[in-house]
Backbone as JSON, one array per atom type, in Angstrom:
{
  "sequence": "MGFTKLLRKIATGSSELNATDSSKPINITAKLSSITVRHQGKPVVIERNQDTHAKINDLFAKTSRPCPPFCVQPMTIAPNVDTIGELEMLDCLQQADNQKATDESILIIDSRIKEWVEKGTIPSAKHIPWTSLVISDDNTLNDVMALLKQSFGVKIAESTNAGEMSAAFEQGNISEKLDFSKAKTLVLFCNGSWCGQTPEAIQALLALSYPADKLKYFRDGMQGWLSLGLTTVTSQSKKSSKTEPACKLITK",
  "N": [[-25.3, -16.48, 20.29], [-22.47, -16.87, 22.3], [-19.23, -15.23, 22.16], [-17.0, -16.8, 22.82], [-18.04, -19.41, 22.58], [-18.63, -19.36, 19.88], [-16.06, -19.17, 18.73], [-15.08, -21.64, 19.55], [-16.7, -23.38, 18.09], [-15.9, -22.7, 15.51], [-13.24, -23.55, 15.6], [-13.54, -26.28, 15.91], [-14.81, -27.02, 13.64], [-17.61, -27.07, 13.45], [-20.62, -28.5, 12.32], [-23.03, -27.27, 12.59], [-22.37, -24.57, 12.62], [-21.29, -24.32, 10.05], [-23.56, -24.75, 8.57], [-25.19, -22.51, 8.91], [-23.58, -20.44, 8.37], [-23.12, -19.45, 5.69], [-25.29, -17.85, 5.2], [-24.99, -15.45, 6.36], [-23.83, -12.05, 6.21], [-20.58, -11.12, 5.0], [-18.81, -8.99, 6.43], [-16.5, -6.17, 6.6], [-15.83, -5.0, 9.04], [-17.73, -5.16, 12.11], [-19.38, -2.99, 11.8], [-18.9, -2.02, 9.3], [-19.39, -2.59, 5.96], [-18.48, -2.09, 3.38], [-16.47, 0.09, 1.28], [-16.35, 2.84, -1.02], [-14.34, 3.83, -3.68], [-12.65, 5.87, -6.14], [-11.4, 4.64, -9.15], [-9.33, 5.12, -11.79], [-11.08, 7.12, -12.54], [-13.62, 6.0, -12.21], [-16.18, 4.69, -10.04], [-15.38, 2.23, -7.58], [-16.34, -0.46, -5.64], [-15.08, -1.51, -2.63], [-15.0, -4.44, -0.99], [-15.48, -7.44, 1.0], [-15.07, -10.75, -0.25], [-18.02, -12.54, -0.71], [-18.36, -15.22, -0.84], [-18.18, -18.01, 1.05], [-16.57, -20.15, 0.58], [-14.43, -19.34, -0.83], [-10.97, -19.08, -1.77], [-7.55, -18.0, -1.24], [-5.85, -16.27, -3.86], [-3.85, -18.1, -6.15], [-1.38, -17.0, -6.73], [-0.46, -15.98, -4.38], [-0.43, -18.05, -2.63], [1.79, -19.53, -2.09], [4.1, -20.39, 0.44], [6.84, -20.33, 0.84], [9.63, -18.77, -0.32], [12.8, -18.23, -1.93], [15.24, -16.74, 0.16], [17.94, -14.51, 0.4], [16.03, -13.02, -2.37], [13.58, -12.79, -1.08], [12.89, -12.08, 1.75], [11.74, -12.08, 5.19], [10.24, -9.17, 6.33], [10.85, -6.55, 8.75], [8.59, -5.49, 11.39], [8.73, -2.81, 12.07], [9.89, -0.67, 9.84], [11.54, 1.51, 9.71], [12.66, 4.1, 11.95], [10.0, 6.1, 13.16], [8.44, 5.69, 10.92], [5.28, 4.72, 10.24], [3.74, 1.55, 10.58], [1.02, 0.02, 9.07], [-2.25, -1.6, 9.08], [-4.9, -3.48, 7.42], [-7.39, -2.17, 7.99], [-6.58, 0.41, 8.61], [-5.47, 1.03, 6.15], [-7.78, 1.03, 4.54], [-9.05, 3.26, 5.6], [-7.22, 5.21, 4.87], [-7.5, 5.04, 2.1], [-10.11, 6.01, 1.8], [-9.8, 8.62, 2.78], [-7.98, 9.64, 0.94], [-9.53, 9.47, -1.36], [-11.5, 11.3, -0.83], [-10.31, 13.72, -0.99], [-9.88, 17.09, -2.09], [-9.21, 18.4, -5.33], [-7.29, 20.34, -5.11], [-6.02, 19.76, -2.8], [-4.44, 17.4, -2.37], [-3.28, 15.49, -0.22], [-2.69, 12.93, 0.56], [-1.32, 9.99, -0.75], [-1.74, 6.91, -2.22], [0.38, 4.26, -2.85], [1.36, 1.76, -5.05], [4.13, 0.01, -4.96], [5.33, -1.95, -6.44], [6.95, -3.77, -9.16], [6.0, -3.55, -12.64], [5.08, -6.04, -13.68], [3.94, -7.4, -11.52], [1.91, -5.66, -10.71], [0.14, -5.7, -12.83], [-1.21, -8.02, -12.41], [-3.06, -7.5, -10.53], [-4.25, -5.02, -8.25], [-4.67, -2.73, -5.45], [-7.67, -0.91, -5.45], [-7.62, 2.41, -6.72], [-4.98, 2.91, -6.11], [-1.82, 4.35, -6.96], [0.56, 3.51, -9.39], [3.83, 3.45, -8.71], [6.79, 2.35, -9.25], [9.27, 0.85, -7.1], [11.81, 1.02, -8.17], [11.91, 3.44, -9.46], [12.5, 5.21, -7.53], [14.96, 4.72, -6.57], [18.29, 5.59, -6.95], [20.23, 5.03, -9.79], [22.17, 3.73, -12.58], [20.33, 3.8, -14.58], [18.43, 5.44, -13.6], [18.55, 8.52, -12.69], [19.6, 11.0, -10.22], [18.38, 13.39, -10.92], [16.12, 12.42, -12.23], [14.74, 11.27, -10.1], [14.32, 13.51, -8.5], [12.59, 14.95, -10.13], [10.34, 13.32, -10.01], [9.68, 13.5, -7.28], [8.97, 16.17, -7.16], [6.87, 16.44, -9.06], [4.96, 14.45, -8.43], [4.85, 14.08, -5.64], [4.64, 16.48, -4.3], [6.87, 17.87, -3.39], [8.98, 20.65, -2.96], [11.6, 22.21, -4.74], [14.55, 23.98, -4.07], [14.93, 27.18, -5.52], [16.93, 28.01, -8.38], [18.72, 25.92, -8.1], [21.06, 23.88, -9.44], [21.78, 20.83, -11.32], [24.3, 19.86, -10.62], [24.79, 21.02, -8.09], [22.74, 19.85, -6.64], [23.43, 17.16, -6.75], [25.88, 17.22, -5.39], [25.01, 18.02, -2.86], [23.5, 15.82, -2.14], [25.42, 13.76, -2.02], [26.91, 14.69, 0.09], [25.18, 14.47, 2.13], [23.44, 16.54, 2.64], [21.09, 17.11, 1.36], [18.56, 17.79, 2.2], [18.59, 20.49, 2.64], [18.14, 21.58, 0.22], [15.58, 21.0, -0.4], [12.03, 21.35, 0.06], [9.76, 20.15, 2.2], [7.36, 20.86, 3.28], [4.83, 20.9, 2.12], [4.65, 18.38, 1.23], [3.27, 15.21, 0.28], [1.56, 12.72, 2.27], [2.67, 9.51, 2.05], [1.46, 6.34, 1.35], [2.58, 3.25, 1.22], [2.78, 0.05, -0.44], [3.51, -3.44, -1.13], [3.99, -6.77, -2.03], [3.72, -8.12, 0.39], [4.64, -9.35, 3.7], [6.97, -10.67, 3.1], [8.12, -9.35, 1.07], [10.41, -7.16, -0.46], [10.14, -4.81, -1.88], [8.64, -2.42, -1.23], [9.97, -1.75, 1.25], [12.52, -1.1, 0.14], [11.81, 1.13, -1.39], [10.96, 2.9, 0.62], [13.33, 3.22, 2.13], [14.88, 4.46, 0.2], [13.51, 6.88, -0.11], [13.82, 7.96, 2.46], [16.56, 8.35, 2.42], [16.67, 10.5, 0.83], [15.83, 12.42, 2.46], [13.09, 12.52, 2.89], [10.37, 13.17, 4.99], [10.0, 11.01, 7.73], [7.65, 10.75, 9.17], [5.77, 11.17, 7.29], [5.46, 8.93, 5.88], [3.95, 5.79, 5.34], [3.73, 2.35, 5.97], [2.27, -0.34, 4.58], [2.45, -3.28, 5.58], [1.44, -5.94, 5.26], [0.51, -5.93, 2.7], [-0.34, -7.03, -0.65], [-0.72, -9.77, -0.22], [-1.86, -9.96, 2.34], [-4.15, -8.44, 1.86], [-5.51, -9.93, -0.12], [-5.9, -12.29, 1.32], [-7.95, -11.65, 2.98], [-10.01, -11.48, 1.3], [-10.54, -9.1, -0.04], [-11.46, -6.57, -2.43], [-9.86, -6.28, -5.61], [-8.34, -4.63, -8.45], [-7.61, -4.93, -11.94], [-5.47, -4.29, -14.8], [-6.8, -5.09, -16.97], [-9.51, -5.15, -16.36], [-11.94, -3.18, -14.57], [-12.67, -4.13, -12.12], [-11.86, -6.94, -10.21], [-12.61, -10.5, -10.29], [-14.78, -12.08, -7.86], [-13.4, -14.05, -6.59], [-10.92, -13.22, -6.37], [-9.4, -11.49, -4.24], [-7.44, -4.84, -2.52], [-7.08, 4.84, 5.71], [-7.12, 4.91, 8.29], [-5.11, 7.27, 9.4], [-2.22, 6.84, 11.27], [-1.57, 8.54, 14.1], [0.91, 10.21, 16.03]],
  "CA": [[-24.15, -17.35, 20.59], [-21.36, -16.12, 22.87], [-18.04, -15.19, 21.31], [-16.15, -17.96, 23.13], [-18.67, -20.58, 21.97], [-18.49, -19.22, 18.43], [-14.69, -19.53, 18.4], [-14.94, -23.08, 19.74], [-17.36, -24.02, 16.96], [-15.04, -22.51, 14.35], [-12.05, -24.38, 15.77], [-13.88, -27.7, 15.79], [-15.47, -27.26, 12.35], [-18.99, -27.45, 13.75], [-21.55, -28.57, 11.18], [-24.07, -26.28, 12.88], [-21.84, -23.29, 12.17], [-21.16, -24.36, 8.59], [-24.88, -24.74, 7.98], [-25.77, -21.17, 8.98], [-22.5, -19.51, 8.07], [-23.21, -18.84, 4.38], [-26.43, -16.95, 5.12], [-24.65, -14.2, 7.02], [-22.95, -11.2, 5.4], [-19.15, -11.11, 5.36], [-18.44, -7.58, 6.5], [-15.11, -5.84, 6.89], [-15.92, -4.97, 10.5], [-19.13, -5.31, 12.51], [-20.15, -1.81, 11.38], [-18.48, -1.58, 7.96], [-19.53, -3.64, 4.95], [-17.73, -1.76, 2.17], [-16.22, 1.5, 0.99], [-16.29, 3.1, -2.45], [-13.3, 4.76, -4.1], [-12.57, 6.02, -7.6], [-10.23, 4.06, -9.81], [-9.33, 5.56, -13.17], [-12.25, 7.96, -12.76], [-14.88, 5.3, -12.02], [-16.32, 4.16, -8.67], [-15.16, 0.8, -7.32], [-16.71, -0.84, -4.28], [-14.15, -2.42, -1.97], [-15.7, -5.25, -0.01], [-14.93, -8.8, 1.1], [-15.73, -11.79, -1.05], [-19.14, -13.1, 0.06], [-18.34, -16.68, -0.99], [-17.48, -18.59, 2.2], [-15.67, -21.22, 0.13], [-13.35, -18.74, -1.62], [-9.61, -19.25, -1.25], [-6.61, -16.99, -1.69], [-5.31, -16.42, -5.2], [-2.68, -18.98, -6.2], [-0.15, -16.2, -6.77], [-0.03, -15.69, -3.02], [-0.6, -19.24, -1.8], [3.1, -20.08, -1.75], [4.59, -19.95, 1.75], [8.31, -20.31, 0.93], [10.39, -18.28, -1.46], [14.21, -18.09, -1.53], [15.68, -15.51, 0.83], [17.35, -13.4, -0.35], [15.59, -11.68, -1.96], [12.25, -12.77, -0.47], [13.12, -12.23, 3.19], [10.72, -11.52, 6.06], [10.52, -7.78, 6.66], [10.52, -6.21, 10.14], [7.34, -4.76, 11.6], [9.11, -1.39, 12.01], [10.83, -0.61, 8.73], [12.48, 2.6, 10.03], [12.12, 4.94, 13.02], [8.97, 7.1, 12.86], [7.61, 5.29, 9.79], [4.2, 3.91, 10.79], [3.28, 0.33, 9.91], [-0.43, -0.01, 9.19], [-2.95, -2.8, 8.67], [-5.93, -3.34, 6.39], [-8.39, -1.17, 8.35], [-5.96, 1.73, 8.43], [-5.36, 1.25, 4.7], [-9.11, 1.4, 4.05], [-9.3, 4.63, 6.0], [-6.36, 6.03, 4.01], [-8.12, 5.06, 0.78], [-11.25, 6.91, 1.86], [-9.31, 9.98, 2.91], [-7.39, 10.03, -0.35], [-10.61, 9.6, -2.34], [-12.31, 12.47, -0.48], [-9.51, 14.94, -1.12], [-10.16, 18.01, -3.17], [-8.13, 18.42, -6.33], [-6.24, 21.29, -4.69], [-5.49, 19.37, -1.49], [-4.13, 15.98, -2.44], [-2.23, 15.33, 0.77], [-2.42, 11.51, 0.78], [-1.14, 9.26, -2.0], [-1.58, 5.46, -2.04], [1.36, 3.86, -3.87], [1.75, 0.38, -5.29], [5.55, 0.18, -5.29], [5.83, -3.15, -7.12], [7.25, -3.64, -10.57], [4.82, -3.63, -13.5], [4.59, -7.41, -13.87], [3.08, -7.76, -10.4], [0.74, -4.76, -10.68], [-0.79, -6.13, -13.87], [-1.98, -9.17, -11.9], [-4.09, -7.01, -9.61], [-3.78, -4.05, -7.27], [-5.7, -2.12, -4.62], [-8.33, 0.17, -6.18], [-7.22, 3.82, -6.6], [-3.53, 3.04, -5.87], [-1.01, 4.81, -8.08], [1.72, 2.66, -9.57], [5.14, 4.1, -8.75], [7.68, 1.24, -8.87], [10.37, 1.2, -6.21], [13.0, 1.3, -8.98], [11.89, 4.84, -9.87], [12.93, 6.02, -6.38], [16.35, 4.35, -6.26], [19.24, 6.17, -7.9], [21.02, 4.01, -10.48], [22.63, 4.17, -13.91], [19.14, 4.02, -15.42], [17.5, 6.36, -12.92], [19.45, 9.5, -12.09], [19.09, 11.86, -9.16], [17.47, 14.33, -11.56], [14.86, 11.7, -12.47], [14.06, 11.12, -8.81], [13.88, 14.85, -8.09], [11.42, 15.29, -10.94], [9.22, 12.55, -9.47], [9.32, 14.09, -5.99], [8.34, 17.46, -7.42], [5.64, 16.32, -9.84], [3.97, 13.52, -7.86], [4.81, 14.04, -4.18], [4.47, 17.81, -3.74], [8.12, 18.39, -2.81], [9.49, 21.83, -3.66], [13.07, 22.26, -4.86], [15.05, 25.35, -3.95], [15.14, 27.84, -6.8], [18.3, 28.2, -8.86], [19.57, 24.78, -7.76], [21.34, 23.1, -10.65], [21.98, 19.4, -11.12], [25.57, 19.64, -9.92], [24.62, 21.39, -6.69], [21.87, 18.85, -6.03], [24.22, 15.94, -6.62], [26.86, 17.45, -4.33], [24.29, 18.05, -1.59], [23.1, 14.44, -1.84], [26.63, 13.02, -1.64], [27.37, 15.2, 1.38], [24.13, 14.26, 3.12], [22.8, 17.82, 2.93], [20.07, 17.36, 0.33], [17.38, 18.39, 2.81], [18.71, 21.94, 2.54], [17.71, 21.96, -1.13], [14.21, 20.55, -0.61], [11.01, 21.84, 0.98], [8.77, 19.08, 2.36], [6.23, 21.36, 4.06], [3.59, 20.55, 1.42], [4.81, 17.02, 0.69], [2.16, 14.32, 0.57], [1.75, 11.51, 3.06], [2.73, 8.39, 1.12], [1.09, 5.05, 1.92], [3.17, 2.33, 0.25], [2.63, -1.38, -0.23], [3.98, -4.33, -2.2], [3.34, -8.08, -2.02], [3.47, -8.65, 1.72], [5.71, -9.3, 4.7], [8.18, -11.3, 2.54], [8.47, -8.57, -0.12], [11.33, -6.07, -0.15], [10.02, -3.68, -2.81], [8.28, -1.22, -0.48], [11.09, -1.35, 2.11], [13.54, -0.43, -0.68], [11.28, 2.44, -1.75], [10.97, 3.75, 1.81], [14.71, 3.55, 2.46], [15.33, 5.42, -0.81], [12.9, 8.17, 0.22], [14.47, 8.47, 3.67], [17.9, 8.81, 2.02], [16.46, 11.81, 0.2], [15.34, 13.26, 3.56], [11.63, 12.59, 2.97], [10.01, 13.04, 6.42], [9.55, 9.67, 8.11], [6.26, 10.78, 9.64], [4.88, 11.27, 6.12], [5.54, 7.64, 5.2], [3.2, 4.71, 5.97], [4.1, 1.05, 5.41], [1.26, -1.4, 4.68], [3.35, -4.44, 5.54], [0.78, -7.15, 4.78], [0.44, -5.78, 1.25], [-1.34, -7.76, -1.44], [-1.03, -11.08, 0.36], [-2.83, -9.72, 3.41], [-5.39, -7.93, 1.24], [-6.17, -11.07, -0.77], [-6.28, -13.3, 2.31], [-9.2, -11.21, 3.58], [-11.03, -11.47, 0.26], [-10.87, -7.73, -0.41], [-11.53, -6.28, -3.86], [-8.72, -5.76, -6.36], [-8.6, -4.28, -9.85], [-6.52, -5.25, -12.85], [-5.38, -3.4, -15.95], [-7.74, -5.58, -17.98], [-10.88, -4.84, -15.97], [-12.02, -2.22, -13.48], [-12.81, -4.84, -10.85], [-11.55, -8.35, -10.39], [-13.66, -11.44, -9.9], [-14.92, -12.19, -6.41], [-12.48, -15.02, -6.02], [-9.61, -12.58, -6.35], [-9.54, -10.29, -3.45], [-6.58, -3.87, -3.08], [-6.01, 4.39, 6.67], [-7.01, 5.76, 9.48], [-3.69, 7.59, 9.56], [-1.8, 6.62, 12.65], [-0.91, 9.74, 14.59], [1.8, 9.97, 17.15]],
  "C": [[-23.01, -16.49, 21.13], [-20.12, -16.22, 22.01], [-17.14, -16.4, 21.55], [-16.72, -19.23, 22.5], [-18.52, -20.56, 20.46], [-17.09, -19.63, 18.0], [-14.47, -21.04, 18.52], [-15.57, -23.85, 18.57], [-16.53, -23.89, 15.69], [-13.85, -23.45, 14.41], [-12.35, -25.86, 15.55], [-14.59, -28.04, 14.49], [-16.91, -27.68, 12.52], [-19.87, -27.43, 12.52], [-22.67, -27.56, 11.34], [-23.63, -24.91, 12.36], [-21.77, -23.25, 10.65], [-22.52, -24.25, 7.91], [-25.47, -23.34, 7.92], [-24.81, -20.09, 8.49], [-22.69, -18.75, 6.78], [-24.35, -17.84, 4.26], [-26.13, -15.58, 5.73], [-23.7, -13.37, 6.16], [-21.5, -11.26, 5.9], [-18.7, -9.66, 5.31], [-16.95, -7.41, 6.72], [-14.92, -5.73, 8.4], [-17.41, -5.1, 10.82], [-19.99, -4.16, 12.0], [-19.81, -1.34, 9.97], [-18.56, -2.74, 6.97], [-18.7, -3.38, 3.71], [-17.37, -0.28, 2.17], [-16.17, 1.64, -0.53], [-15.22, 4.14, -2.74], [-13.34, 4.88, -5.62], [-11.28, 5.42, -8.11], [-10.33, 4.38, -11.29], [-10.63, 6.3, -13.5], [-13.59, 7.31, -12.53], [-14.96, 4.72, -10.61], [-16.09, 2.65, -8.61], [-15.51, 0.53, -5.87], [-15.68, -1.84, -3.76], [-14.91, -3.14, -0.86], [-15.02, -6.6, 0.08], [-15.73, -9.75, 0.24], [-16.81, -12.46, -0.19], [-19.23, -14.63, -0.05], [-17.52, -17.29, 0.14], [-16.55, -19.73, 1.83], [-14.49, -20.67, -0.69], [-12.01, -18.95, -0.95], [-8.69, -18.21, -1.87], [-6.1, -17.32, -3.1], [-4.02, -17.23, -5.17], [-1.36, -18.22, -6.21], [0.43, -15.99, -5.38], [-0.21, -16.87, -2.08], [0.73, -19.82, -1.35], [3.59, -19.51, -0.41], [6.1, -19.73, 1.78], [8.95, -19.9, -0.38], [11.83, -18.08, -1.02], [14.51, -16.72, -0.91], [17.2, -15.54, 0.95], [16.91, -13.82, -1.73], [14.29, -11.65, -1.18], [12.34, -13.02, 1.03], [12.0, -11.56, 3.99], [11.14, -10.12, 6.5], [10.14, -7.47, 8.1], [9.21, -5.45, 10.23], [7.6, -3.25, 11.53], [10.21, -1.26, 10.97], [11.89, 0.46, 8.94], [11.85, 3.44, 11.14], [11.14, 5.98, 12.49], [8.18, 6.83, 11.58], [6.55, 4.33, 10.34], [3.92, 2.69, 9.93], [1.78, 0.22, 10.15], [-1.0, -1.34, 8.72], [-4.06, -2.49, 7.68], [-6.96, -2.26, 6.74], [-7.84, 0.24, 8.21], [-5.8, 2.06, 6.95], [-6.71, 1.67, 4.11], [-9.43, 2.84, 4.4], [-8.46, 5.6, 5.16], [-6.97, 6.16, 2.62], [-9.3, 6.02, 0.75], [-10.8, 8.36, 1.95], [-8.73, 10.49, 1.61], [-8.48, 10.28, -1.38], [-11.44, 10.86, -2.09], [-11.56, 13.79, -0.63], [-9.99, 15.8, -2.27], [-8.96, 18.05, -4.1], [-6.99, 19.32, -5.92], [-5.58, 20.88, -3.38], [-5.24, 17.87, -1.45], [-2.97, 15.65, -1.51], [-1.88, 13.88, 1.06], [-2.33, 10.82, -0.58], [-0.9, 7.79, -1.68], [-0.71, 4.95, -3.18], [1.56, 2.34, -3.88], [3.19, 0.44, -5.8], [6.16, -1.02, -6.01], [6.18, -2.87, -8.58], [6.0, -3.97, -11.39], [4.23, -5.03, -13.6], [3.66, -7.84, -12.75], [1.8, -6.93, -10.42], [-0.31, -5.21, -11.69], [-1.64, -7.32, -13.43], [-3.07, -8.76, -10.93], [-3.5, -6.07, -8.58], [-4.96, -3.54, -6.45], [-6.34, -0.97, -5.39], [-7.87, 1.55, -5.74], [-5.73, 4.01, -6.32], [-2.83, 3.52, -7.15], [0.24, 3.95, -8.19], [2.97, 3.52, -9.71], [6.14, 3.04, -8.31], [8.85, 1.72, -8.01], [11.63, 1.58, -6.97], [13.06, 2.76, -9.42], [12.34, 5.77, -8.74], [14.38, 5.76, -6.0], [17.27, 4.9, -7.35], [20.14, 5.08, -8.47], [21.49, 4.57, -11.81], [21.45, 4.51, -14.81], [18.17, 5.03, -14.82], [18.32, 7.37, -12.11], [18.79, 10.26, -10.95], [18.1, 12.87, -9.72], [16.11, 13.69, -11.82], [14.05, 11.59, -11.19], [13.53, 12.46, -8.32], [12.63, 15.27, -8.86], [10.17, 14.58, -10.42], [8.74, 13.15, -8.15], [8.55, 15.4, -6.19], [6.96, 17.29, -8.07], [4.56, 15.49, -9.15], [3.8, 13.62, -6.35], [4.67, 15.41, -3.52], [5.69, 18.39, -3.06], [8.6, 19.58, -3.64], [11.01, 21.82, -3.63], [13.51, 23.71, -4.84], [15.34, 25.93, -5.33], [16.63, 28.0, -7.1], [19.26, 27.1, -8.43], [19.8, 23.96, -9.01], [21.64, 21.65, -10.28], [23.25, 19.11, -10.33], [25.46, 19.93, -8.44], [23.76, 20.35, -5.96], [22.63, 17.56, -5.78], [25.24, 16.06, -5.48], [26.2, 17.42, -2.95], [23.88, 16.64, -1.17], [24.29, 13.64, -1.34], [27.13, 13.43, -0.26], [26.34, 15.01, 2.49], [23.39, 15.52, 3.5], [21.65, 18.12, 1.98], [18.81, 18.0, 0.91], [17.4, 19.91, 2.72], [18.23, 22.47, 1.19], [16.23, 21.65, -1.38], [13.28, 21.09, 0.47], [9.9, 20.79, 1.04], [7.51, 19.56, 3.09], [4.89, 21.02, 3.43], [3.65, 19.14, 0.83], [3.66, 16.13, 1.14], [2.56, 13.23, 1.56], [1.64, 10.34, 2.09], [2.42, 7.08, 1.85], [1.51, 3.99, 0.9], [2.93, 0.87, 0.61], [3.24, -2.14, -1.39], [3.27, -5.67, -2.02], [3.07, -8.65, -0.64], [4.71, -8.64, 2.59], [7.01, -9.94, 4.23], [8.73, -10.5, 1.36], [9.32, -7.36, 0.25], [11.16, -4.83, -1.01], [9.64, -2.37, -2.1], [9.37, -0.81, 0.51], [12.2, -0.63, 1.34], [13.09, 0.98, -1.03], [11.34, 3.4, -0.56], [12.38, 4.16, 2.19], [15.27, 4.58, 1.47], [14.77, 6.81, -0.51], [13.54, 8.79, 1.46], [15.87, 9.01, 3.35], [17.83, 10.17, 1.36], [15.87, 12.81, 1.19], [13.83, 13.42, 3.58], [11.24, 12.35, 4.43], [9.44, 11.67, 6.74], [8.1, 9.67, 8.53], [5.27, 11.02, 8.52], [4.95, 10.0, 5.28], [4.79, 6.58, 6.0], [3.5, 3.42, 5.22], [2.99, 0.04, 5.65], [1.99, -2.71, 4.48], [2.7, -5.69, 4.95], [0.58, -7.12, 3.27], [-0.64, -6.62, 0.57], [-1.68, -9.12, -0.85], [-2.05, -10.95, 1.48], [-4.18, -9.3, 2.87], [-6.2, -9.09, 0.65], [-6.65, -12.1, 0.25], [-7.57, -12.93, 3.02], [-10.31, -11.11, 2.55], [-11.43, -10.09, -0.2], [-10.71, -7.49, -1.92], [-10.2, -5.79, -4.42], [-9.18, -5.37, -7.76], [-7.38, -4.67, -10.67], [-6.52, -4.26, -14.0], [-6.36, -3.82, -17.03], [-9.19, -5.2, -17.65], [-10.87, -3.91, -14.77], [-12.1, -2.9, -12.13], [-12.58, -6.32, -11.09], [-12.73, -9.22, -10.01], [-13.68, -11.57, -8.38], [-13.96, -13.19, -5.79], [-11.07, -14.43, -5.9], [-9.63, -11.31, -5.53], [-8.59, -9.11, -3.83], [-6.54, -3.88, -1.91], [-6.12, 5.38, 7.79], [-5.52, 6.05, 9.66], [-3.32, 7.49, 11.03], [-1.03, 7.86, 13.12], [-0.11, 9.43, 15.82], [1.24, 10.59, 18.41]]
}
């Protein structure tokens, strides 16, 4: 069947198509059926739901939420920060999973707050809420610096005290106190194109002089992931049910 005829049958709800449709595999691409990554030390197969009658999880079925705060995010979140799609995310997941313990250069980050993550996330993603990257009364610059050093591979200039770091940040010179040469490429996501959690996280990182070309924005997030029937994991189980669907790095 030609591609144009196939699209016409889909558009018209052809009974012929519906009759044969369920017997065919639901691949990710014509040449890719699944990938396997490790989540909490155990392998998880990421694939699409094979049930042709499956529908998106109710959590993401809503089309309209009050804005603000649930406003549509731009495709380009900041200059030189790449926006990626599901196939690029899958490639990122594979690259991150294949890294040696001494060369963890890619980190997949679920930047949502805990309540959302507990409902399901992309396998192998690390939960680092956007609030942990934004400086506030409850989250000091020292707290953020510790996170950058321990989780992101950022080096802090020796003999730099808290006062000097704070002064450098206020003056816009914090990059002089930080070494990003070994910093990881961060691939961040949240709930989707209406979610501001990852944009907030990215803007916070840019304010700390994190290199824009080491930041990737998966804009479609969980809503896009679920709409394609891709596998998720929850804190209760290693892999979600099939009805509940988690990067080729883009170079310049």
